[in-house]
N, C-alpha and C positions, 0 to 999 in steps of 0.2 A: 703748481704740481701738474706735470705732464704725464699723460698716459699714451702708450703706443697702440692701444686697442682701437678698433673701429667700433663705433657705437650705433646701434639701431634703436630708434624710439618709435613704437607703434601706438598711435593715439596722441592727439594734440589737445587734450583737455587741460584742466587746471594743473595736474601733476606733470603730464607729459611736456607741456609748455615750460613749466618751471624748470624741470630737469634739463631740457634742451638748452635754454639760455644760460643756466648756471654752469653746465658742463662746457659750453662754448666759451664762456667768460673765464672760467677758472682752471680748466683741465688741459689747456694748451692744444685744443683740437681745431683743425682747420675744417673747411666745408666738406672736403672729401672724406673726412673721418667720422662725420655724423650723418646718418641717414634718418629721415623722419617721414612717417606716413600718417595719414588720417582718412577716415571714412569720407569726410567732407573736405575735399581738396582746397576749396576756397579759403579755408582757415589757415592754410600753410603759406599764404602769400608773404607774410612778414618773416617766416622762417627761412626763406630763400637767402636772407642776408648771412646766415651762419651755418646752414646745413644743406645737404643734398636732398631734394625732394624725391621720394620713391613711393612705390606701393608696398603693401605689407610683405609680399613675397620677396621683393628685392631687398628690403631692409633686413629681413631675416637671413637671406642667402649670403649677404656680404659682410654682416657684422660679427664681431667676436663676442660682444655682449648685447643681447636683445632685450630691451625693456618693453614690456607689454602693459600699457597704461590705459586700460579700458575698464568699463563697469563689469562687475561680476557676471551679469546676465549676458555680456558680450564675449567673455573670455573664451568659452568653448569654441565658438564659431571662428574667432581669430586664430586659435591654435590649429583648428582643422584646416584653415586657409593656408597656414605657413608650414605645416608639418612635413610636407614633401620637399620643401625648398630650403628650410633652415640649415645653416652650416652645422654639420653633425658635431663639430667640436665647440660650437657656441654655447655660452652660458645663457640660459633663458631666465629672465628676471620678471617675476610677476609682482605688480603693485597691489594685488588683491590678497590681503592677509587672510580673508575668510575661506579661500579655496585651497584645499590641502594639496600637498605634493602627490598624494595617492590619486586624487582626482585628475590633476594635471597630467600625470603619467599614463592615464587611460587613453589620452589623445596623442601625447608627444613624449618621446623618450629622452630628450636632451637633459643633461644635468641642469638643475634648476635652483634658483634662489628666490626668496620672497623679501621684498624691501618695503618698509613703511617710513616715508620721510615725514617731516613736519613742515608746516607753513613757514616756520622760522628759518627754513633754508633760504628764504628771500633775502635774509641779511647774513647768510653764511653761518647760522647758529642752529642748524637742525640737529636734533637727537634722532638720528636715523637708525631704525631697527632693521636687522637683517637676520635671516636664517637660511641654511643651506641643506639640500637633500644629501643623501648618502653618496651620490655619484659625483658630487663636486670635489674637485682636487684642491690642494693647498694653493696652487697658483690661481685658480679661479677665485678663491676666497681673498687672496692678497690683491688681485687685480680689481675686483669689485670694491673692496674696502678702500683701496687707494682712490678710486674714482669718487666714491661717496664722501670721502673726507674733504672733497672740494666744496661741499655744502654744509659741513659741520662735523660733529662727532658721530662715530659709528658704534652701535651697541649690538653685539651678536647674542641672540636668544635662541633657546630651543623652540621648535615649531609650536608646541602646545602652550607656550607662554606669549606668543605674538599678540594674542587678543588683549590680555591685560596690559601688555607693553604698549599697545596702541592707545589704550585709554590714557596711559600716563604720559605719553609724549605727543602722539599725533592728534588725539582728541583734546588734550589738555588745554591748548591755547583757546579753544572754543569754550571749555568749561570755565577757565579763568576769566575770559572776557565777559561771559554771562554773569558770573558772580560779582565782578566789580561793576558791571552795568547796573545790577540791582543796588549795590552799595551807593553808587553815585546818584542814582535816581532817588533813593531814600534820603540822601543828604540834602537834596534840593528842597525837601519839605521842612528843613530845619535851618535854612540860611537864605540870605538874599544874594549870595554869590551866584554868578551865571554858571550854567552847566558846563560850558567849555572850560572855565577855570577850575571847577571841581574835578573834571576828568583829567585835566593837565596835571594838577597837583597829585591826584591819586596814582596816575600812571608813572610819574617821575619817582614817587615814593616806592611804588611796587618794584620798579626796575632796580632802584638803588638798594632796596632791601635784599633782593635776590643776589645782586653783586656782592653786597656785604657778607652774606652768608657763605657764598662760595669762596671769597678771598680770605675770610677770617675763619673758615671751616666751622661755622656756627650751625647749631641745630635750630629747629623751629622753637623748641623750648628755651634755648639760649636767648633768642630774640625776645620772646615773651617776657622772660625774667628780667631782661635788660630794660625793657620799656615799661612793663606793667608793675610798678612798685607797689608794695603791699599797702592796701588801703587807699590806693590812688585812683585816678579817673580811668586810666587805661585798663586797670584790673576789672573794673565794672563791665567794660566792653568785651574783654576776652572771656569773661564768665558767660556772657550771653552766647558768644560763638561756640564755646565748648559745650554749653548746655543744649543749644538748639540745632546746631549744624550737623552733628554726627548722623542724625536720622536722614537728613537730606543727602549727605554724602553716600550713605549706604544705599539709599533708593536710586541715586544716580548710577552707581555701578551695577546694581541689580538690573536696571532698565537697559543700560547700554550693553552689558554682557549678554543679556537675554536676546536683545535685538541682533547682536553679533552671532549668537548661536543659531537663531532662526535663519539669518542670511546664509550662514555656512551650510545649514541643512538644505535649504532650497537650492543653493549652488551645487552642492554635492549630488542632489537628485538629477539636476540637468545634465551632469556628466555621465549618468548611468543610462540615459536614454539612447 
């Protein structure tokens, strides 16, 4: 999938690096069409292979779509750095879901989108969240969506749902990994199988179960009923999960959403200074 837009990526951390290499690989962009900048220029040595190295202002001035991939605490200073140089027609894309459009527009007036990718973009299967401000045009939405589809599916949400959306797609790989890490660790206490084999068996089953549900349009309840026959062994296990896990799941979302609220509140205050 080829895009005709010039892309600027400010920040070469985990997400900036992933976006750069996936766009270079999948979006048909040559080196002149991707500009990348980073506070520590030494990190960009490897990026020279697929992108033009620039500073923040150059990347903002020459790009049609400018991705700002920095920590919430650094976003305001980066926006102040580029506000006088950014192409006025460029779409600014923030990878900080916690910082509102209202805060961003206190510093810079460009049309703006927020994007939350998932680590599963590494294999082209990201469920990427996106929301747009009121200034964004249909062409902006189409261009950004086309670009993001090179790393997986794109889900547009209203701004006030980006937080919960992030828990469900961006944070979820971490939640899933931690849950199954606990399961595999517990299994070790009940078997002589090596942990590597336990993990391999569980991962393959987990992946296949997800594919089965998607391909056969099955619900979670469908799978439980299919496997947990009445009075059988699996039913005993599913009873434990349904009895004990809801409290953990509720606490998980309470803690993460509260942390997200505090992060957004702190970031918002920094934009008022």
